[in-house]
Steps between C-alpha positions, in 0.01 A plus 500: 500500500184374665481462875249284679389690809325384802380814686536593867751229575803700615570735785565785263150455357354627829678823483492614136352438165757256384291387201545851342882465538501159336286603211755764409744214432303200397183387337294360781251205516327487833392174671279483819507271790274240344774443240743413775275268699311334222717561197235696314601761252867406499659506152616153383879451481561863606858599414490870612602641831272555793460666853282291732491263794703170528159323443482676157853407424417134579194520263720631222759224556765742618782343705728684743718199600789752521316673783495178709719536805637149452687653207575865596584452866810274443602727203507808730562351841777750573264793440192381680336651817425161647820290518565224563171373361347158467216334314236264633145392422246690720392190680859417584550850653196438728645163598816664623717261302858592559431874497824701525322790663227551771168649421407774393640448151493709171304278263410555135380270227777421247263507209479826299121443502505601876240286652537712811682818603841457658546622849607420857277234665477339831420134483140560597463772221637272240260228602210746460646611167530142359155406625350797311687427186415119501135552588421823311749516212573141418843536636772230521649433845799341320582822305871579522569810713816696560576596862758689700554703822294814517704804415397867599412690182481870504399594141412298189516603132391351166745565220355453146713374220409528126722336241739425778544861591365698803195701404347620821417393853312572821521454874203293614563420867622691795534323838262226393229734376407574136660836440532611141773749371637564157846567652743211445847577631795470263652227702184289474500540120876405488441201719210370291693584176790286604273204558318560169829466315526129608494241228182377677304763311671451158173368349264687732449854387219660699487426877485671852751461791401583850771651728493551874688717743609288794755532780842517325385619161277379212376145400299358228150380587359331188453491125158556351339471151477836334151446350339402832691729749380829651706803403366703798622857479749456218502730197236324307545708186867404486443133569225462235695709249819295553296180467325607181823603340683183592218280362490693166869474421 
């Protein structure tokens, strides 16, 4: 199985030679940044798998509509960290149109393409964020956002599923700071595994689920596309081995 690889995209690339791990399980074709920004060197009608940025996914015509919060948030509302949650366009949030909560707010884009990183914003901070996106990134002030009351989060983990089964995972945040650890508690794996058994994933085989430790227990943060998500300190050998085996069945 051939894998189209964009180097130095993911967090784990900073700490280890991930390409050597990948090459033990896949034939690799490397593309550089010019392929992403200008489309040069991309194979036409590519049907293999890849690891790269969301921009590369877009160039290849990949769609992660199932990673859109407009779909997964209602499906898993009982398990989410931020509940109740609501949706509004960014411009509407700034206009304070019938907001159920005062600022600051937790805000994230609903799109799986992640036009900005979700987080807690004061109104002034969100104005600055949108001005930057609109002026520098051709952002859309009418993009739909998901928002909720801020919730204190102690730890965050990424759990990685291959062929609908848990493969490996990693802690990636501790008290709001990036802190990587290969240790994923059994209760986190069980929590994510129960969500992964939902019929929502019946035609989605490879994905990641982010889980958070909050006051009162565990909660689901979001769903991400497997091909474009960092694996952090997960067991890369196991993840790529599981992925290769599942694709070759």
